[in-house]
N, CA, C and O atoms as a GROMACS GRO file, in nm:
protein
  500
    1MET      N    1   0.083  -0.118   0.000
    1MET     CA    2   0.000   0.000   0.000
    1MET      C    3   0.088   0.125   0.000
    1MET      O    4   0.185   0.131   0.075
    2ALA      N    5   0.056   0.221  -0.081
    2ALA     CA    6   0.135   0.343  -0.093
    2ALA      C    7   0.110   0.436   0.026
    2ALA      O    8   0.002   0.436   0.085
    3ILE      N    9   0.213   0.515   0.060
    3ILE     CA   10   0.202   0.615   0.165
    3ILE      C   11   0.173   0.748   0.098
    3ILE      O   12   0.251   0.795   0.015
    4LEU      N   13   0.059   0.809   0.133
    4LEU     CA   14   0.020   0.936   0.073
    4LEU      C   15   0.029   1.047   0.175
    4LEU      O   16   0.009   1.024   0.294
    5THR      N   17   0.059   1.169   0.129
    5THR     CA   18   0.075   1.284   0.217
    5THR      C   19  -0.031   1.389   0.189
    5THR      O   20  -0.002   1.509   0.190
    6LYS      N   21  -0.153   1.346   0.165
    6LYS     CA   22  -0.260   1.443   0.141
    6LYS      C   23  -0.357   1.442   0.260
    6LYS      O   24  -0.341   1.364   0.353
    7ARG      N   25  -0.456   1.529   0.255
    7ARG     CA   26  -0.552   1.545   0.364
    7ARG      C   27  -0.631   1.417   0.388
    7ARG      O   28  -0.658   1.341   0.296
    8SER      N   29  -0.667   1.395   0.514
    8SER     CA   30  -0.746   1.279   0.550
    8SER      C   31  -0.886   1.288   0.490
    8SER      O   32  -0.935   1.398   0.463
    9THR      N   33  -0.949   1.174   0.470
    9THR     CA   34  -1.086   1.173   0.417
    9THR      C   35  -1.189   1.197   0.526
    9THR      O   36  -1.307   1.217   0.497
   10ARG      N   37  -1.145   1.194   0.651
   10ARG     CA   38  -1.236   1.213   0.765
   10ARG      C   39  -1.220   1.351   0.828
   10ARG      O   40  -1.109   1.403   0.838
   11LYS      N   41  -1.331   1.411   0.871
   11LYS     CA   42  -1.329   1.537   0.944
   11LYS      C   43  -1.300   1.509   1.091
   11LYS      O   44  -1.300   1.393   1.132
   12SER      N   45  -1.275   1.614   1.170
   12SER     CA   46  -1.249   1.596   1.313
   12SER      C   47  -1.372   1.544   1.386
   12SER      O   48  -1.360   1.481   1.491
   13THR      N   49  -1.493   1.571   1.331
   13THR     CA   50  -1.616   1.523   1.392
   13THR      C   51  -1.646   1.378   1.356
   13THR      O   52  -1.734   1.317   1.417
   14GLY      N   53  -1.575   1.322   1.261
   14GLY     CA   54  -1.598   1.184   1.220
   14GLY      C   55  -1.667   1.173   1.086
   14GLY      O   56  -1.673   1.065   1.027
   15GLY      N   57  -1.720   1.287   1.035
   15GLY     CA   58  -1.783   1.286   0.904
   15GLY      C   59  -1.680   1.272   0.793
   15GLY      O   60  -1.560   1.277   0.818
   16ARG      N   61  -1.727   1.254   0.671
   16ARG     CA   62  -1.636   1.235   0.558
   16ARG      C   63  -1.638   1.358   0.466
   16ARG      O   64  -1.742   1.421   0.447
   17TYR      N   65  -1.521   1.388   0.410
   17TYR     CA   66  -1.512   1.488   0.305
   17TYR      C   67  -1.550   1.421   0.174
   17TYR      O   68  -1.518   1.304   0.154
   18LYS      N   69  -1.617   1.494   0.084
   18LYS     CA   70  -1.644   1.441  -0.049
   18LYS      C   71  -1.515   1.457  -0.129
   18LYS      O   72  -1.476   1.568  -0.163
   19SER      N   73  -1.452   1.347  -0.159
   19SER     CA   74  -1.322   1.352  -0.224
   19SER      C   75  -1.335   1.367  -0.374
   19SER      O   76  -1.398   1.285  -0.441
   20LYS      N   77  -1.274   1.472  -0.427
   20LYS     CA   78  -1.266   1.492  -0.571
   20LYS      C   79  -1.122   1.472  -0.618
   20LYS      O   80  -1.092   1.477  -0.737
   21LEU      N   81  -1.034   1.448  -0.521
   21LEU     CA   82  -0.893   1.430  -0.554
   21LEU      C   83  -0.863   1.283  -0.579
   21LEU      O   84  -0.919   1.194  -0.515
   22THR      N   85  -0.774   1.258  -0.674
   22THR     CA   86  -0.728   1.123  -0.699
   22THR      C   87  -0.583   1.113  -0.657
   22THR      O   88  -0.520   1.214  -0.626
   23LYS      N   89  -0.529   0.993  -0.655
   23LYS     CA   90  -0.390   0.973  -0.618
   23LYS      C   91  -0.299   1.032  -0.726
   23LYS      O   92  -0.319   1.009  -0.845
   24LYS      N   93  -0.202   1.108  -0.682
   24LYS     CA   94  -0.106   1.169  -0.774
   24LYS      C   95   0.036   1.140  -0.725
   24LYS      O   96   0.058   1.119  -0.605
   25LEU      N   97   0.130   1.138  -0.816
   25LEU     CA   98   0.269   1.110  -0.782
   25LEU      C   99   0.326   1.214  -0.687
   25LEU      O  100   0.413   1.184  -0.606
   26ALA      N  101   0.276   1.340  -0.696
   26ALA     CA  102   0.324   1.447  -0.609
   26ALA      C  103   0.285   1.422  -0.463
   26ALA      O  104   0.352   1.473  -0.373
   27ASN      N  105   0.179   1.346  -0.438
   27ASN     CA  106   0.133   1.318  -0.302
   27ASN      C  107   0.197   1.195  -0.241
   27ASN      O  108   0.166   1.158  -0.128
   28LEU      N  109   0.286   1.130  -0.315
   28LEU     CA  110   0.347   1.007  -0.266
   28LEU      C  111   0.450   1.036  -0.158
   28LEU      O  112   0.536   1.122  -0.176
   29GLY      N  113   0.441   0.966  -0.047
   29GLY     CA  114   0.536   0.981   0.063
   29GLY      C  115   0.629   0.862   0.068
   29GLY      O  116   0.627   0.777  -0.021
   30SER      N  117   0.711   0.856   0.173
   30SER     CA  118   0.802   0.744   0.189
   30SER      C  119   0.830   0.721   0.337
   30SER      O  120   0.801   0.806   0.421
   31LEU      N  121   0.888   0.606   0.367
   31LEU     CA  122   0.924   0.573   0.504
   31LEU      C  123   1.049   0.651   0.545
   31LEU      O  124   1.124   0.699   0.460
   32SER      N  125   1.070   0.664   0.676
   32SER     CA  126   1.188   0.733   0.726
   32SER      C  127   1.313   0.654   0.694
   32SER      O  128   1.317   0.532   0.709
   33ARG      N  129   1.416   0.725   0.650
   33ARG     CA  130   1.545   0.663   0.622
   33ARG      C  131   1.644   0.720   0.722
   33ARG      O  132   1.685   0.835   0.709
   34TYR      N  133   1.681   0.641   0.821
   34TYR     CA  134   1.770   0.688   0.926
   34TYR      C  135   1.915   0.673   0.884
   34TYR      O  136   1.954   0.570   0.830
   35THR      N  137   1.995   0.776   0.910
   35THR     CA  138   2.137   0.773   0.878
   35THR      C  139   2.212   0.706   0.991
   35THR      O  140   2.199   0.745   1.107
   36LYS      N  141   2.292   0.605   0.958
   36LYS     CA  142   2.366   0.530   1.059
   36LYS      C  143   2.516   0.542   1.034
   36LYS      O  144   2.559   0.596   0.933
   37ILE      N  145   2.595   0.490   1.129
   37ILE     CA  146   2.740   0.493   1.117
   37ILE      C  147   2.784   0.369   1.041
   37ILE      O  148   2.746   0.257   1.076
   38GLY      N  149   2.865   0.387   0.938
   38GLY     CA  150   2.915   0.277   0.856
   38GLY      C  151   2.978   0.330   0.728
   38GLY      O  152   2.995   0.450   0.712
   39GLU      N  153   3.013   0.238   0.639
   39GLU     CA  154   3.072   0.277   0.511
   39GLU      C  155   2.971   0.361   0.432
   39GLU      O  156   2.852   0.330   0.434
   40LYS      N  157   3.016   0.466   0.362
   40LYS     CA  158   2.925   0.562   0.298
   40LYS      C  159   2.831   0.496   0.199
   40LYS      O  160   2.872   0.420   0.111
   41SER      N  161   2.702   0.527   0.215
   41SER     CA  162   2.598   0.475   0.128
   41SER      C  163   2.495   0.585   0.106
   41SER      O  164   2.448   0.646   0.202
   42VAL      N  165   2.460   0.612  -0.021
   42VAL     CA  166   2.371   0.721  -0.057
   42VAL      C  167   2.262   0.670  -0.150
   42VAL      O  168   2.289   0.584  -0.234
   43ARG      N  169   2.139   0.720  -0.136
   43ARG     CA  170   2.030   0.690  -0.227
   43ARG      C  171   1.978   0.822  -0.284
   43ARG      O  172   1.968   0.922  -0.213
   44VAL      N  173   1.947   0.821  -0.412
   44VAL     CA  174   1.895   0.939  -0.480
   44VAL      C  175   1.752   0.911  -0.522
   44VAL      O  176   1.724   0.805  -0.578
   45SER      N  177   1.663   1.006  -0.496
   45SER     CA  178   1.522   0.989  -0.529
   45SER      C  179   1.475   1.107  -0.613
   45SER      O  180   1.513   1.221  -0.587
   46ARG      N  181   1.393   1.079  -0.714
   46ARG     CA  182   1.336   1.186  -0.795
   46ARG      C  183   1.214   1.241  -0.723
   46ARG      O  184   1.126   1.166  -0.680
   47VAL      N  185   1.209   1.374  -0.709
   47VAL     CA  186   1.098   1.439  -0.640
   47VAL      C  187   1.030   1.537  -0.735
   47VAL      O  188   1.066   1.544  -0.852
   48MET      N  189   0.934   1.612  -0.685
   48MET     CA  190   0.853   1.699  -0.767
   48MET      C  191   0.938   1.801  -0.844
   48MET      O  192   1.034   1.855  -0.790
   49GLY      N  193   0.903   1.826  -0.967
   49GLY     CA  194   0.975   1.920  -1.051
   49GLY      C  195   1.099   1.860  -1.114
   49GLY      O  196   1.189   1.933  -1.154
   50ALA      N  197   1.106   1.729  -1.121
   50ALA     CA  198   1.219   1.655  -1.176
   50ALA      C  199   1.349   1.684  -1.101
   50ALA      O  200   1.458   1.670  -1.156
   51ASN      N  201   1.336   1.725  -0.973
   51ASN     CA  202   1.453   1.748  -0.889
   51ASN      C  203   1.496   1.617  -0.826
   51ASN      O  204   1.424   1.517  -0.832
   52LYS      N  205   1.613   1.620  -0.766
   52LYS     CA  206   1.665   1.500  -0.701
   52LYS      C  207   1.690   1.530  -0.554
   52LYS      O  208   1.743   1.636  -0.520
   53LYS      N  209   1.652   1.435  -0.466
   53LYS     CA  210   1.679   1.445  -0.324
   53LYS      C  211   1.777   1.335  -0.288
   53LYS      O  212   1.758   1.219  -0.325
   54VAL      N  213   1.882   1.372  -0.214
   54VAL     CA  214   1.986   1.277  -0.177
   54VAL      C  215   1.966   1.234  -0.033
   54VAL      O  216   1.957   1.318   0.057
   55PHE      N  217   1.958   1.103  -0.011
   55PHE     CA  218   1.943   1.047   0.122
   55PHE      C  219   2.075   0.982   0.163
   55PHE      O  220   2.123   0.892   0.095
   56LEU      N  221   2.133   1.028   0.272
   56LEU     CA  222   2.255   0.968   0.324
   56LEU      C  223   2.214   0.855   0.419
   56LEU      O  224   2.161   0.881   0.527
   57LEU      N  225   2.239   0.729   0.379
   57LEU     CA  226   2.199   0.614   0.459
   57LEU      C  227   2.304   0.577   0.562
   57LEU      O  228   2.270   0.548   0.677
   58LYS      N  229   2.431   0.577   0.523
   58LYS     CA  230   2.540   0.544   0.615
   58LYS      C  231   2.659   0.634   0.586
   58LYS      O  232   2.684   0.671   0.472
   59THR      N  233   2.732   0.668   0.692
   59THR     CA  234   2.857   0.743   0.678
   59THR      C  235   2.943   0.721   0.801
   59THR      O  236   2.891   0.694   0.909
   60ASN      N  237   3.073   0.732   0.785
   60ASN     CA  238   3.163   0.722   0.900
   60ASN      C  239   3.256   0.843   0.907
   60ASN      O  240   3.351   0.844   0.985
   61VAL      N  241   3.230   0.946   0.824
   61VAL     CA  242   3.312   1.067   0.820
   61VAL      C  243   3.222   1.189   0.835
   61VAL      O  244   3.109   1.191   0.785
   62VAL      N  245   3.272   1.291   0.905
   62VAL     CA  246   3.196   1.414   0.927
   62VAL      C  247   3.288   1.534   0.906
   62VAL      O  248   3.407   1.528   0.938
   63ASN      N  249   3.233   1.644   0.851
   63ASN     CA  250   3.306   1.770   0.839
   63ASN      C  251   3.283   1.849   0.967
   63ASN      O  252   3.172   1.898   0.991
   64VAL      N  253   3.387   1.863   1.049
   64VAL     CA  254   3.375   1.931   1.178
   64VAL      C  255   3.434   2.070   1.167
   64VAL      O  256   3.547   2.087   1.121
   65TYR      N  257   3.356   2.171   1.211
   65TYR     CA  258   3.402   2.310   1.209
   65TYR      C  259   3.468   2.343   1.342
   65TYR      O  260   3.407   2.326   1.448
   66ASP      N  261   3.592   2.389   1.336
   66ASP     CA  262   3.666   2.429   1.456
   66ASP      C  263   3.661   2.581   1.465
   66ASP      O  264   3.715   2.650   1.379
   67LYS      N  265   3.595   2.635   1.569
   67LYS     CA  266   3.577   2.779   1.583
   67LYS      C  267   3.709   2.851   1.609
   67LYS      O  268   3.727   2.965   1.566
   68LYS      N  269   3.801   2.786   1.679
   68LYS     CA  270   3.928   2.850   1.713
   68LYS      C  271   4.012   2.876   1.588
   68LYS      O  272   4.070   2.984   1.574
   69ASN      N  273   4.019   2.779   1.498
   69ASN     CA  274   4.101   2.792   1.378
   69ASN      C  275   4.024   2.840   1.256
   69ASN      O  276   4.084   2.868   1.152
   70ASN      N  277   3.891   2.850   1.267
   70ASN     CA  278   3.804   2.888   1.154
   70ASN      C  279   3.824   2.796   1.034
   70ASN      O  280   3.833   2.842   0.921
   71LYS      N  281   3.831   2.664   1.060
   71LYS     CA  282   3.852   2.568   0.953
   71LYS      C  283   3.762   2.447   0.972
   71LYS      O  284   3.725   2.411   1.084
   72TYR      N  285   3.728   2.384   0.858
   72TYR     CA  286   3.659   2.256   0.860
   72TYR      C  287   3.762   2.145   0.851
   72TYR      O  288   3.857   2.152   0.772
   73VAL      N  289   3.744   2.041   0.934
   73VAL     CA  290   3.834   1.926   0.934
   73VAL      C  291   3.751   1.801   0.916
   73VAL      O  292   3.651   1.781   0.985
   74LYS      N  293   3.792   1.716   0.821
   74LYS     CA  294   3.722   1.590   0.798
   74LYS      C  295   3.774   1.488   0.898
   74LYS      O  296   3.894   1.461   0.902
   75THR      N  297   3.685   1.432   0.980
   75THR     CA  298   3.726   1.340   1.086
   75THR      C  299   3.630   1.222   1.095
   75THR      O  300   3.522   1.224   1.037
   76LYS      N  301   3.671   1.119   1.167
   76LYS     CA  302   3.596   0.995   1.177
   76LYS      C  303   3.495   1.001   1.293
   76LYS      O  304   3.524   1.056   1.399
   77ILE      N  305   3.377   0.943   1.271
   77ILE     CA  306   3.274   0.934   1.375
   77ILE      C  307   3.296   0.805   1.453
   77ILE      O  308   3.312   0.698   1.395
   78LEU      N  309   3.295   0.817   1.587
   78LEU     CA  310   3.312   0.700   1.672
   78LEU      C  311   3.177   0.647   1.722
   78LEU      O  312   3.150   0.527   1.711
   79SER      N  313   3.093   0.736   1.776
   79SER     CA  314   2.960   0.693   1.826
   79SER      C  315   2.872   0.815   1.850
   79SER      O  316   2.918   0.929   1.841
   80VAL      N  317   2.745   0.788   1.881
   80VAL     CA  318   2.649   0.893   1.915
   80VAL      C  319   2.638   0.898   2.067
   80VAL      O  320   2.620   0.796   2.132
   81ILE      N  321   2.650   1.018   2.124
   81ILE     CA  322   2.645   1.035   2.269
   81ILE      C  323   2.506   1.076   2.316
   81ILE      O  324   2.456   1.025   2.416
   82GLU      N  325   2.444   1.169   2.242
   82GLU     CA  326   2.314   1.222   2.283
   82GLU      C  327   2.234   1.260   2.160
   82GLU      O  328   2.290   1.308   2.062
   83SER      N  329   2.102   1.238   2.165
   83SER     CA  330   2.016   1.273   2.052
   83SER      C  331   1.887   1.338   2.105
   83SER      O  332   1.814   1.275   2.181
   84PRO      N  333   1.859   1.463   2.065
   84PRO     CA  334   1.740   1.531   2.115
   84PRO      C  335   1.610   1.480   2.053
   84PRO      O  336   1.503   1.495   2.112
   85SER      N  337   1.617   1.419   1.934
   85SER     CA  338   1.496   1.376   1.866
   85SER      C  339   1.438   1.247   1.926
   85SER      O  340   1.316   1.231   1.931
   86ASN      N  341   1.526   1.156   1.970
   86ASN     CA  342   1.477   1.031   2.029
   86ASN      C  343   1.588   0.970   2.113
   86ASN      O  344   1.700   0.954   2.065
   87ARG      N  345   1.558   0.936   2.237
   87ARG     CA  346   1.662   0.883   2.326
   87ARG      C  347   1.709   0.744   2.284
   87ARG      O  348   1.819   0.703   2.320
   88HIS      N  349   1.627   0.672   2.208
   88HIS     CA  350   1.665   0.538   2.163
   88HIS      C  351   1.760   0.542   2.042
   88HIS      O  352   1.820   0.440   2.008
   89PHE      N  353   1.773   0.659   1.977
   89PHE     CA  354   1.866   0.672   1.865
   89PHE      C  355   2.011   0.662   1.909
   89PHE      O  356   2.099   0.636   1.827
   90VAL      N  357   2.038   0.684   2.038
   90VAL     CA  358   2.176   0.680   2.089
   90VAL      C  359   2.232   0.539   2.079
   90VAL      O  360   2.342   0.519   2.027
   91ARG      N  361   2.158   0.441   2.128
   91ARG     CA  362   2.210   0.304   2.125
   91ARG      C  363   2.207   0.243   1.984
   91ARG      O  364   2.280   0.149   1.956
   92ARG      N  365   2.122   0.298   1.896
   92ARG     CA  366   2.117   0.250   1.758
   92ARG      C  367   2.216   0.325   1.668
   92ARG      O  368   2.228   0.292   1.550
   93ASN      N  369   2.286   0.425   1.723
   93ASN     CA  370   2.383   0.508   1.650
   93ASN      C  371   2.321   0.572   1.526
   93ASN      O  372   2.378   0.563   1.416
   94ILE      N  373   2.205   0.635   1.542
   94ILE     CA  374   2.138   0.704   1.432
   94ILE      C  375   2.173   0.853   1.439
   94ILE      O  376   2.160   0.916   1.544
   95LEU      N  377   2.217   0.908   1.325
   95LEU     CA  378   2.262   1.046   1.316
   95LEU      C  379   2.148   1.137   1.271
   95LEU      O  380   2.091   1.116   1.164
   96THR      N  381   2.115   1.237   1.354
   96THR     CA  382   2.012   1.335   1.321
   96THR      C  383   2.065   1.474   1.351
   96THR      O  384   2.168   1.489   1.417
   97LYS      N  385   1.995   1.577   1.304
   97LYS     CA  386   2.035   1.714   1.333
   97LYS      C  387   2.022   1.739   1.483
   97LYS      O  388   1.921   1.703   1.544
   98GLY      N  389   2.123   1.800   1.541
   98GLY     CA  390   2.123   1.830   1.685
   98GLY      C  391   2.185   1.722   1.771
   98GLY      O  392   2.208   1.743   1.890
   99ALA      N  393   2.214   1.606   1.713
   99ALA     CA  394   2.274   1.497   1.789
   99ALA      C  395   2.419   1.530   1.821
   99ALA      O  396   2.489   1.591   1.740
  100ILE      N  397   2.464   1.488   1.940
  100ILE     CA  398   2.603   1.508   1.980
  100ILE      C  399   2.677   1.378   1.956
  100ILE      O  400   2.639   1.272   2.006
  101ILE      N  401   2.786   1.388   1.878
  101ILE     CA  402   2.861   1.268   1.839
  101ILE      C  403   3.003   1.275   1.895
  101ILE      O  404   3.056   1.383   1.922
  102LYS      N  405   3.062   1.158   1.910
  102LYS     CA  406   3.201   1.148   1.956
  102LYS      C  407   3.290   1.129   1.833
  102LYS      O  408   3.269   1.036   1.755
  103THR      N  409   3.388   1.218   1.816
  103THR     CA  410   3.479   1.211   1.702
  103THR      C  411   3.624   1.206   1.752
  103THR      O  412   3.649   1.210   1.872
  104ASP      N  413   3.716   1.196   1.658
  104ASP     CA  414   3.858   1.196   1.693
  104ASP      C  415   3.901   1.329   1.754
  104ASP      O  416   3.992   1.332   1.838
  105LEU      N  417   3.837   1.439   1.714
  105LEU     CA  418   3.872   1.572   1.766
  105LEU      C  419   3.803   1.604   1.898
  105LEU      O  420   3.842   1.698   1.966
  106GLY      N  421   3.702   1.527   1.935
  106GLY     CA  422   3.623   1.552   2.056
  106GLY      C  423   3.475   1.546   2.023
  106GLY      O  424   3.437   1.500   1.915
  107ASN      N  425   3.392   1.593   2.114
  107ASN     CA  426   3.248   1.591   2.094
  107ASN      C  427   3.206   1.702   1.998
  107ASN      O  428   3.259   1.813   2.004
  108ALA      N  429   3.110   1.671   1.909
  108ALA     CA  430   3.062   1.768   1.811
  108ALA      C  431   2.912   1.756   1.798
  108ALA      O  432   2.855   1.649   1.819
  109LYS      N  433   2.847   1.868   1.761
  109LYS     CA  434   2.702   1.872   1.743
  109LYS      C  435   2.673   1.880   1.594
  109LYS      O  436   2.728   1.965   1.525
  110ILE      N  437   2.585   1.793   1.544
  110ILE     CA  438   2.550   1.789   1.401
  110ILE      C  439   2.462   1.910   1.367
  110ILE      O  440   2.363   1.935   1.434
  111THR      N  441   2.500   1.984   1.262
  111THR     CA  442   2.426   2.103   1.221
  111THR      C  443   2.352   2.084   1.089
  111THR      O  444   2.270   2.169   1.054
  112SER      N  445   2.378   1.976   1.016
  112SER     CA  446   2.310   1.953   0.888
  112SER      C  447   2.202   1.847   0.906
  112SER      O  448   2.193   1.783   1.011
  113ARG      N  449   2.120   1.830   0.803
  113ARG     CA  450   2.014   1.728   0.805
  113ARG      C  451   2.056   1.616   0.710
  113ARG      O  452   2.029   1.625   0.590
  114PRO      N  453   2.121   1.512   0.762
  114PRO     CA  454   2.178   1.409   0.674
  114PRO      C  455   2.075   1.334   0.590
  114PRO      O  456   2.106   1.292   0.479
  115GLY      N  457   1.955   1.315   0.641
  115GLY     CA  458   1.853   1.244   0.566
  115GLY      C  459   1.790   1.327   0.456
  115GLY      O  460   1.720   1.273   0.370
  116GLN      N  461   1.814   1.459   0.457
  116GLN     CA  462   1.755   1.549   0.359
  116GLN      C  463   1.859   1.605   0.262
  116GLN      O  464   1.830   1.624   0.144
  117GLU      N  465   1.981   1.632   0.313
  117GLU     CA  466   2.080   1.703   0.233
  117GLU      C  467   2.186   1.613   0.171
  117GLU      O  468   2.244   1.647   0.068
  118GLY      N  469   2.212   1.499   0.233
  118GLY     CA  470   2.312   1.408   0.180
  118GLY      C  471   2.454   1.438   0.226
  118GLY      O  472   2.548   1.374   0.179
  119THR      N  473   2.471   1.536   0.317
  119THR     CA  474   2.602   1.568   0.373
  119THR      C  475   2.592   1.568   0.524
  119THR      O  476   2.482   1.572   0.580
  120LEU      N  477   2.708   1.565   0.591
  120LEU     CA  478   2.710   1.564   0.737
  120LEU      C  479   2.811   1.667   0.785
  120LEU      O  480   2.932   1.650   0.766
  121ASN      N  481   2.761   1.775   0.847
  121ASN     CA  482   2.844   1.881   0.902
  121ASN      C  483   2.819   1.891   1.052
  121ASN      O  484   2.709   1.862   1.099
  122ALA      N  485   2.923   1.931   1.126
  122ALA     CA  486   2.910   1.943   1.272
  122ALA      C  487   2.999   2.056   1.322
  122ALA      O  488   3.088   2.104   1.251
  123VAL      N  489   2.974   2.098   1.448
  123VAL     CA  490   3.052   2.201   1.515
  123VAL      C  491   3.102   2.144   1.647
  123VAL      O  492   3.026   2.077   1.718
  124LEU      N  493   3.228   2.169   1.680
  124LEU     CA  494   3.282   2.122   1.808
  124LEU      C  495   3.206   2.184   1.924
  124LEU      O  496   3.173   2.302   1.922
  125VAL      N  497   3.178   2.102   2.026
  125VAL     CA  498   3.104   2.150   2.144
  125VAL      C  499   3.202   2.184   2.253
  125VAL      O  500   3.162   2.226   2.362
   0.00000   0.00000   0.00000
């Protein structure tokens, strides 16, 4: 069964809307793709307007911004320490925006959206 991202057919009172809309490719949704630690793996999906969305499925490298030196350094990810989106993402090592990760340079906070942008950037904490 397809996942659709359009309005529900039911009202808040329980009544039904008279649907004049049909299923369209623009309304098609998808399951969550969580970014994990591992060898780099990327998926590309065609979205509305013939654009492409890049999903980062796995990565073991992060671009860390060092405020003292004003430079980005590419470093290895060791593990996830804290995740504001879900406390269970820590033990599953799922990378999300705002998560604090352990790297070779020290602890860093992820500033990019890896599941949406296809890159992983962080700032030293």
